[in-house]
GUZA-386120 format. One record per residue (C-alpha): x, y, z; residue number from 1; residue in one letter. Coordinates in steps of 0.25 Angstrom, whole numbers. Layout:
<nodes>
NODE; X; Y; Z; NUM; A
...
</nodes>
This chain:
<nodes>
NODE; -190; -54; -18; 1; M
NODE; -182; -41; -19; 2; L
NODE; -172; -46; -9; 3; N
NODE; -170; -59; -17; 4; V
NODE; -167; -50; -30; 5; L
NODE; -158; -41; -22; 6; L
NODE; -150; -53; -17; 7; D
NODE; -149; -59; -31; 8; M
NODE; -144; -46; -36; 9; L
NODE; -134; -45; -25; 10; L
NODE; -129; -59; -28; 11; A
NODE; -128; -56; -43; 12; A
NODE; -120; -44; -40; 13; L
NODE; -111; -51; -30; 14; A
NODE; -108; -62; -41; 15; V
NODE; -105; -50; -51; 16; L
NODE; -95; -44; -41; 17; M
NODE; -88; -57; -39; 18; G
NODE; -91; -58; -24; 19; S
NODE; -103; -59; -15; 20; G
NODE; -96; -49; -6; 21; V
NODE; -93; -34; -8; 22; M
NODE; -85; -25; 1; 23; A
NODE; -92; -13; 7; 24; A
NODE; -88; -1; -1; 25; P
NODE; -81; 6; 12; 26; T
NODE; -73; -7; 15; 27; A
NODE; -58; -7; 12; 28; T
NODE; -56; -18; 2; 29; T
NODE; -43; -22; -5; 30; E
NODE; -44; -22; -20; 31; L
NODE; -45; -35; -26; 32; D
NODE; -34; -35; -36; 33; M
NODE; -39; -45; -46; 34; E
NODE; -53; -42; -51; 35; V
NODE; -59; -52; -60; 36; D
NODE; -45; -57; -64; 37; G
NODE; -41; -43; -69; 38; A
NODE; -27; -38; -66; 39; A
NODE; -26; -30; -54; 40; P
NODE; -26; -15; -55; 41; P
NODE; -13; -8; -55; 42; A
NODE; -9; -3; -42; 43; L
NODE; -3; 11; -41; 44; P
NODE; 11; 14; -37; 45; T
NODE; 13; 27; -29; 46; L
NODE; 27; 34; -29; 47; Y
NODE; 34; 40; -17; 48; I
NODE; 43; 52; -22; 49; T
NODE; 52; 62; -15; 50; D
NODE; 53; 53; -3; 51; F
NODE; 61; 59; 9; 52; S
NODE; 62; 54; 23; 53; L
NODE; 70; 61; 34; 54; Y
NODE; 72; 53; 47; 55; I
NODE; 78; 62; 58; 56; S
NODE; 87; 56; 68; 57; S
NODE; 84; 67; 78; 58; M
NODE; 72; 68; 86; 59; N
NODE; 72; 84; 84; 60; T
NODE; 71; 83; 69; 61; S
NODE; 59; 79; 61; 62; T
NODE; 59; 67; 51; 63; S
NODE; 51; 68; 38; 64; S
NODE; 46; 61; 26; 65; V
NODE; 42; 67; 13; 66; V
NODE; 37; 59; 0; 67; L
NODE; 28; 61; -11; 68; K
NODE; 18; 50; -16; 69; I
NODE; 15; 50; -30; 70; V
NODE; 3; 42; -37; 71; D
NODE; 6; 43; -52; 72; P
NODE; -7; 38; -57; 73; R
NODE; -14; 48; -65; 74; P
NODE; -28; 47; -59; 75; D
NODE; -22; 46; -45; 76; Y
NODE; -10; 55; -46; 77; F
NODE; -4; 60; -33; 78; V
NODE; 9; 67; -29; 79; N
NODE; 9; 70; -14; 80; T
NODE; 19; 73; -4; 81; T
NODE; 20; 66; 10; 82; C
NODE; 27; 72; 21; 83; T
NODE; 29; 69; 36; 84; L
NODE; 38; 76; 46; 85; R
NODE; 40; 70; 60; 86; T
NODE; 35; 78; 72; 87; N
NODE; 30; 75; 87; 88; A
NODE; 18; 67; 82; 89; Q
NODE; 25; 60; 71; 90; T
NODE; 40; 58; 77; 91; P
NODE; 44; 48; 66; 92; S
NODE; 42; 46; 52; 93; I
NODE; 42; 31; 54; 94; Y
NODE; 32; 31; 66; 95; K
NODE; 20; 37; 59; 96; I
NODE; 14; 24; 57; 97; G
NODE; 4; 25; 45; 98; G
NODE; 0; 32; 33; 99; W
NODE; 3; 47; 31; 100; W
NODE; -5; 56; 21; 101; P
NODE; 3; 64; 10; 102; C
NODE; 1; 79; 10; 103; E
NODE; -10; 78; -1; 104; D
NODE; -21; 72; 7; 105; V
NODE; -30; 71; -5; 106; A
NODE; -20; 62; -12; 107; A
NODE; -23; 52; -1; 108; Q
NODE; -9; 47; -1; 109; T
NODE; -2; 41; 11; 110; F
NODE; 12; 36; 15; 111; W
NODE; 18; 28; 26; 112; W
NODE; 34; 27; 28; 113; V
NODE; 41; 19; 38; 114; E
NODE; 56; 16; 40; 115; E
NODE; 57; 6; 29; 116; D
NODE; 44; 7; 21; 117; W
NODE; 34; 16; 15; 118; V
NODE; 19; 15; 10; 119; R
NODE; 9; 23; 2; 120; L
NODE; -6; 23; 2; 121; R
NODE; -14; 31; -8; 122; R
NODE; -29; 33; -9; 123; V
NODE; -36; 35; -23; 124; W
NODE; -50; 34; -29; 125; Y
NODE; -51; 25; -41; 126; D
NODE; -63; 34; -46; 127; E
NODE; -60; 48; -40; 128; P
NODE; -74; 51; -41; 129; W
NODE; -78; 39; -33; 130; N
NODE; -75; 39; -18; 131; P
NODE; -78; 24; -17; 132; R
NODE; -66; 21; -26; 133; S
NODE; -56; 24; -15; 134; R
NODE; -43; 16; -16; 135; V
NODE; -32; 15; -6; 136; V
NODE; -18; 10; -11; 137; G
NODE; -7; 6; -1; 138; V
NODE; 7; 2; -4; 139; S
NODE; 15; -8; 3; 140; K
NODE; 27; -5; 12; 141; R
NODE; 38; -1; 3; 142; H
NODE; 52; -2; 8; 143; S
NODE; 60; 11; 9; 144; T
NODE; 73; 4; 7; 145; N
NODE; 81; 15; 13; 146; W
NODE; 96; 14; 10; 147; K
NODE; 107; 24; 15; 148; E
NODE; 115; 31; 5; 149; S
NODE; 130; 27; 4; 150; R
NODE; 141; 31; -6; 151; I
NODE; 137; 27; -20; 152; N
NODE; 124; 20; -15; 153; T
NODE; 111; 27; -16; 154; P
NODE; 102; 27; -5; 155; G
NODE; 89; 34; 1; 156; N
NODE; 94; 36; 15; 157; K
NODE; 103; 47; 19; 158; T
NODE; 108; 50; 33; 159; K
NODE; 108; 65; 37; 160; V
NODE; 112; 72; 49; 161; K
NODE; 99; 70; 57; 162; N
NODE; 93; 58; 51; 163; G
NODE; 91; 51; 38; 164; N
NODE; 84; 55; 25; 165; I
NODE; 77; 44; 16; 166; Y
NODE; 73; 47; 2; 167; S
NODE; 69; 42; -11; 168; R
NODE; 72; 50; -24; 169; I
NODE; 65; 41; -34; 170; E
NODE; 50; 38; -34; 171; D
NODE; 47; 27; -25; 172; W
NODE; 35; 18; -31; 173; P
NODE; 25; 13; -20; 174; I
NODE; 15; 3; -27; 175; P
NODE; 2; 2; -21; 176; I
NODE; 0; -12; -16; 177; E
NODE; -14; -12; -9; 178; T
NODE; -27; -6; -14; 179; I
NODE; -39; -4; -5; 180; M
NODE; -52; 1; -9; 181; V
NODE; -62; 8; 0; 182; K
</nodes>
C-alpha cells in the first residue's frame, strides 16, 4: 500500500513539474529558455577591455596577450586581468588549444583566443549561498576582425620591427550565448 501511495505521489509531482523525467542534479543540462511561456531570462554580456596581443616574428622573442574581462552585473561583478606569455611549453598564443583562466581564480573567468576569434566563459552562482545553483555561461566565437592601420584609416593591427601588435581600445561586448546548469 505504501508503495502505491509513493508511486501516486511521484506521478503527481511529475505532472506538477511538467514532465515525467527529471535530470540528476549533477548532470550538466542546457537551460530551457522558455519556462511556461514566460520570456527567457536575460543573458549577460561580458566585456573585454584593454586587449593587447603581440605576436613575435622571431623564435627568440616571446609573444603575449593581455586582456581584462568585466562582468558589469552588480550581483556578479568581476574585473579581472588575463595574461599569457609564450615559453617552451606554450610556444604559440594560437596553439594553446583551450580555455585559460584569468589571474583572479576565484572569479572563475576563462578566455580562449585564436587567429581570427575569441571566446569567453564565466561561472557564477544564481544563489551565492547555494552550491547547487552553479551556472556556466559560454560565448560563441567572436571574430577579431583584425585590420591593418593605413594612412587616414583606423585599424587594430600594427606592424612593428619584430612582429605584430593587435589591440582594441574600446570595450568589446561579448554576449553569453549558452547557459549550462550543473
